[in-house]
C-alpha angles and dihedrals in degrees: 000000000000100000119111139041109327109240128190108206109197118217128196090182095251106130093214093055096040091051093054093048088049089047098056091045089049094056095040086052088063090062101030130027110251134183104204124199117185113223114198115210139168126209112229124217090003098197096047091042093054094054096043103037099064088056094042093049092055095044110026122100090191109063095167088060090053092048091050091049095047106032143046101221140145116209123220116243097247119065118243128250092195134020124209131179143144132209132049097268090065096044097090094044090050090052094044093050089049089058094045099049099026092226129133118274133204122202131184120204140007111352095221097235092321120134118246091248090067085083134049089215122017113191119203138160089230127043116260093188094232123133093246096046121114114189109214126213089202130015108247116260130188088229121126107199095205091053092048094052092050095047090045093053094049093047094049094051089056104033106035127057095195125109098188127080121304124206122195127213119201108198121203121170140200112013149095090044093308121117126190128206130185090270091056095055091046088052092052092047092052091048091053092049092052090050093050091051095046099042100034096240135126128220137243112201134194117180122188144210091275092055085074122218091265094051090045093052090048092053094046091054095045100052115083112247088230091058094057125082098168137351137193104204099194095201095050104034119353114203122190094225101105095123091048089056090051092050094045095053127088090213129015128215127194132179114249097239102087124058092191092055092047090050090048093051091048091052090057085068097222128130102283133196120190108213119213117207142125126065126303128019138249118262123267095266091052089047091051091055093048090049089051090051089053094048091049089054096245095127145347122238122224133171122228112267095025125115116271110236099207134275108316121237117243120237124196113353115258089231090070088060094046093051090049090050093049092052093047091052093049089048091051090051091047088236098124 
């Protein structure tokens, strides 16, 4: 399909960044036809590039030369009409391509010492106060809640022989100021086992790259076999069925160390609990976002070892916020 606004979606290969960029394009496409081409790139000499490129972007009359010096990137044949990306490693390329082609650009995340006017629309979870800034209630996610529920229902009928409630635990790992050791994963597994016994539920589990193989093994050994309905052990046999697990569960749980995972779970529009464990804590800005999510009714927060107060009730669907964000971005770009 070639109809629609030609979008270069820049990718640094980081799943959390790529999913956000895909997400904003996904919801924009529900209001304006888009033809999205993903453009992989890699920032060379990161420390040096981050010092030099902000100055180069302001002064250079040759943005392509700067791009070729700083990035390993191969351009599509057709020039873009819109540039979209997320994550600091793509910020400089986003701004340079904007200068090269003179087209609007959307960026999600910290601008890496770039001024807000480097982007036509700059999306952040906290306001920066600049004219191009759009503060987000939720980070965009290419998750369609209705599709997730349908896929989860079909998968559950085939894969799980259990007609009582299912809970899903999405495990992250070291990140956002939180560190996990073997004892922390054992503690989580024991807590899940107690909940299964007390509430008469079984668990779906999905670990991730950040869980580490050692942490995954500790969790696997700690959780009672009778408490487990299905598990995706990422370091042993990764399966691309995370969204199906979210849709199949009656209540979802996610560790508190990954904002992108939390946003993805919220976007599934299923009851959600954010689980606090490990050592250390996220910084104040991260905590403020989690508190906002709680106040809006997107999730409940609980600490490992505490009593579970029951399945939370959802407030406004996440899709309403995603649609509103897409309309605001298109308005900022004067596209619609």
